[in-house]
C-alpha positions as CSV (number, residue, x, y, z in Angstrom):
1,M,-19.8,-15.7,-11.7
2,P,-17.3,-14.5,-9.1
3,L,-19.8,-12.3,-7.2
4,G,-19.4,-14.2,-4.0
5,K,-15.6,-13.9,-3.7
6,N,-15.7,-10.3,-4.8
7,L,-18.3,-9.4,-2.3
8,Q,-16.4,-11.0,0.6
9,Y,-13.3,-9.2,-0.3
10,L,-15.0,-5.8,-0.7
11,R,-16.6,-6.1,2.7
12,K,-13.2,-6.9,4.2
13,M,-11.7,-3.9,2.5
14,H,-14.5,-1.7,3.9
15,D,-13.0,-1.5,7.4
16,G,-14.0,-5.2,8.0
17,M,-17.7,-4.6,7.4
18,T,-19.9,-7.6,8.7
19,Q,-22.5,-9.3,6.8
20,E,-25.1,-7.7,9.3
21,A,-23.9,-4.2,8.6
22,L,-23.9,-4.7,4.8
23,A,-27.4,-6.2,5.1
24,E,-28.6,-3.1,7.0
25,K,-27.2,-0.8,4.3
26,M,-28.8,-2.8,1.5
27,D,-32.1,-3.2,3.3
28,V,-32.0,-7.0,3.1
29,T,-31.5,-9.8,5.6
30,R,-28.0,-11.2,6.6
31,Q,-29.1,-14.5,5.0
32,T,-29.5,-12.7,1.7
33,I,-25.9,-11.4,2.0
34,S,-24.7,-14.9,2.9
35,K,-26.5,-16.3,-0.2
36,W,-24.9,-13.8,-2.5
37,E,-21.4,-14.5,-1.0
38,M,-22.0,-18.3,-1.5
39,D,-23.2,-17.7,-5.1
40,A,-26.4,-19.4,-4.1
41,A,-28.4,-16.3,-5.2
42,Y,-27.8,-13.1,-7.1
43,P,-28.9,-9.5,-6.3
44,E,-31.5,-7.8,-8.5
45,M,-30.1,-5.1,-10.7
46,E,-31.2,-2.3,-8.4
47,K,-29.3,-4.0,-5.5
48,A,-26.2,-4.7,-7.7
49,I,-26.0,-1.1,-8.6
50,Q,-26.4,-0.1,-5.0
51,L,-23.5,-2.4,-4.1
52,C,-21.4,-0.8,-6.8
53,R,-22.1,2.7,-5.4
54,L,-21.3,1.5,-1.9
55,F,-17.9,-0.2,-2.9
56,S,-16.8,2.2,-5.7
57,C,-16.7,-0.4,-8.4
58,T,-18.4,-1.2,-11.8
59,L,-21.0,-3.8,-12.5
60,D,-18.5,-5.6,-14.7
61,E,-15.9,-5.7,-11.9
62,L,-18.5,-6.8,-9.3
63,L,-20.2,-9.5,-11.4
64,M,-17.7,-10.7,-13.9
65,G,-14.2,-9.5,-12.7
66,S,-11.7,-10.7,-10.2
67,I,-11.5,-7.8,-7.8
68,S,-9.8,-9.6,-5.1
69,L,-6.0,-9.4,-4.9
70,D,-6.1,-11.1,-1.5
71,H,-3.2,-13.3,-0.6
72,E,-2.0,-15.0,2.6
73,A,1.1,-12.8,2.5
74,Y,-1.0,-9.7,3.0
75,G,-2.3,-8.6,6.4
76,N,-3.2,-5.8,8.8
77,L,-4.6,-3.4,6.2
78,R,-5.2,-0.2,8.0
79,T,-5.1,3.6,8.3
80,Q,-2.6,5.1,10.7
81,T,-0.7,8.3,11.3
82,H,3.0,8.1,10.8
83,P,4.8,10.4,13.3
84,A,6.9,13.3,12.0
85,F,10.4,12.5,11.1
86,A,13.6,13.8,9.4
87,Y,15.4,11.9,6.8
88,H,18.4,11.7,4.5
89,K,17.9,10.2,1.0
90,H,19.8,8.9,-1.9
91,T,18.5,8.1,-5.5
92,V,20.0,5.6,-7.9
93,I,19.1,5.0,-11.5
94,S,20.5,1.6,-12.6
95,S,19.5,-1.9,-13.5
96,A,19.4,-2.8,-9.8
97,P,18.7,0.6,-8.1
98,E,17.0,-0.8,-4.9
99,E,20.1,-2.6,-3.8
100,D,22.5,0.2,-4.8
101,A,20.4,2.9,-3.1
102,K,19.9,0.9,0.1
103,R,23.6,-0.1,0.2
104,H,24.6,3.6,-0.1
105,I,22.2,4.6,2.7
106,Q,23.3,1.9,5.0
107,D,27.0,2.9,4.4
108,W,26.0,6.5,5.1
109,A,24.3,5.7,8.3
110,A,27.3,3.6,9.4
111,S,29.6,6.5,8.7
112,K,27.4,8.7,10.9
113,G,27.4,6.2,13.8
114,I,23.6,5.5,13.4
115,P,23.1,1.9,14.8
116,C,20.3,-0.2,13.3
117,P,19.1,2.6,10.9
118,H,15.4,2.7,9.9
119,I,15.5,2.7,6.1
120,I,12.5,3.4,3.8
121,G,12.4,3.5,0.0
122,W,10.2,4.2,-3.0
123,D,10.3,4.2,-6.8
124,F,11.9,7.3,-8.4
125,P,9.7,8.1,-11.3
126,C,11.9,10.6,-13.3
127,V,13.5,8.1,-15.7
128,S,13.5,8.5,-19.4
129,Q,12.0,6.0,-21.8
130,E,15.4,5.4,-23.3
131,Q,16.8,4.4,-19.9
132,I,13.8,2.1,-19.5
133,N,13.5,0.5,-22.8
134,V,17.1,0.5,-24.1
135,Y,19.2,0.1,-21.0
136,H,16.6,-1.6,-18.8
137,M,17.1,0.9,-16.0
138,H,14.8,2.4,-13.4
139,G,15.0,4.6,-10.4
140,Y,14.8,4.0,-6.7
141,T,15.2,6.3,-3.6
142,A,16.3,4.9,-0.2
143,A,16.2,7.1,2.9
144,C,17.4,6.9,6.4
145,I,14.9,8.1,9.1
146,L,17.1,10.0,11.5
147,P,17.0,9.2,15.1
148,E,15.7,11.9,17.4
149,G,18.5,14.2,18.5
150,F,20.6,13.5,15.5
151,H,22.3,16.6,14.1
152,A,23.9,16.3,10.6
153,Q,26.2,19.1,9.6
154,G,26.4,19.8,5.9
155,E,24.0,17.0,5.0
156,D,20.8,17.2,2.9
157,V,18.2,16.6,5.6
158,L,14.5,16.7,4.8
159,H,11.6,17.0,7.3
160,Q,8.0,15.7,7.1
161,A,5.2,16.4,9.6
162,A,2.9,13.8,11.0
163,Q,0.9,12.3,8.2
164,P,-1.9,9.7,7.8
165,Y,-1.2,6.8,5.5
166,A,-3.1,3.7,4.3
167,V,-0.8,0.8,5.2
168,I,-0.7,-2.9,4.3
169,T,1.8,-5.5,5.6
170,I,3.5,-8.0,3.4
171,R,4.9,-11.2,4.9
172,E,8.1,-12.3,3.1
173,P,7.7,-9.8,0.3
174,F,10.7,-10.9,-1.7
175,A,9.4,-14.5,-2.0
176,N,7.6,-13.1,-5.1
177,A,8.5,-9.5,-5.1
178,F,7.5,-8.5,-8.7
179,V,3.9,-9.8,-7.8
180,L,3.4,-9.2,-4.1
181,I,4.7,-5.6,-3.9
182,P,2.9,-4.2,-7.0
183,N,-0.3,-5.9,-5.9
184,A,0.1,-4.4,-2.4
185,Y,-0.1,-1.0,-4.0
186,K,-3.2,-2.0,-6.0
187,T,-4.8,-3.3,-2.9
188,L,-4.1,0.0,-1.0
189,M,-5.6,2.0,-3.9
190,R,-8.7,-0.2,-3.8
191,Y,-8.9,0.1,0.0
192,M,-8.7,3.9,-0.3
193,D,-11.3,4.1,-3.0
194,I,-13.8,1.9,-1.1
195,N,-13.4,3.9,2.1
196,G,-13.6,7.3,0.4
197,L,-10.0,8.2,1.2
198,A,-8.3,10.8,-1.0
199,H,-4.7,10.6,-2.1
200,S,-2.5,13.3,-0.6
201,Q,-1.6,16.0,-3.1
202,S,1.0,17.8,-0.7
203,K,4.4,18.2,-2.2
204,T,5.9,18.1,1.3
205,V,4.7,14.7,2.0
206,L,6.1,11.4,0.7
207,P,3.2,10.0,-1.5
208,C,4.2,6.4,-0.8
209,F,7.1,4.4,0.7
210,E,8.1,0.9,1.8
211,K,9.7,0.0,5.1
212,E,11.3,-3.4,5.7
213,Y,11.9,-5.1,9.1
214,E,12.4,-8.5,10.6
215,A,10.4,-10.0,13.5
216,E,11.0,-13.5,14.9
217,G,13.1,-14.4,12.0
218,V,10.5,-13.4,9.4
219,V,10.9,-10.5,6.9
220,Y,8.1,-8.1,6.6
221,M,7.4,-5.0,4.5
222,D,5.0,-2.2,5.3
223,V,3.8,-0.3,2.3
224,Y,2.5,3.2,2.9
225,M,0.3,5.4,0.7
226,A,-0.4,9.0,1.9
227,V,-4.0,10.0,2.7
228,G,-5.2,13.5,2.0
229,E,-7.7,15.6,3.7
């Protein structure tokens, strides 16, 4: 039974809740929580249901499932407010839209004299089933966050106010991109559910996006998911 691993993961997702804090909420001792997490003992049904309510999961998920999507590549799961920004975007629908969209935005930024552009991106959902199933195409939007004081004439520039996001950092995301990046989104959704964070419904806010960067020779990606009020 994977209870112990699931419980450790759920505590971590709940703003790093300690065993002592969970024990207080459950009206048990810290040693009891420790035994649950080591699979040396199991909670009574009443306590198991209480755990499910606290962590927004089902009994099947808690006792029999594999809730954890934890991976050494993931880190710094948090909620933060992204400052207001202006951006110019470009969408591509093709068999390799990420590369095409990013290349276009990088070329656009270079043509505007923007050094070291801050580029973000997200999946473009408005793709037909024929494009997906027959032509193996999907959509992606890349955008350049415009530097302060930049004035674009005749360009499509959008603006977003400061906005809270749930964020997770992936180390070397392209080492296994088709697993690490989708699971990062699943982890964020679980994190938001556990902590009672609503998804933003505002049409003026980017619901999610990805930002790549490099630090000390290592590639990172921050994945953002908008938090509502």
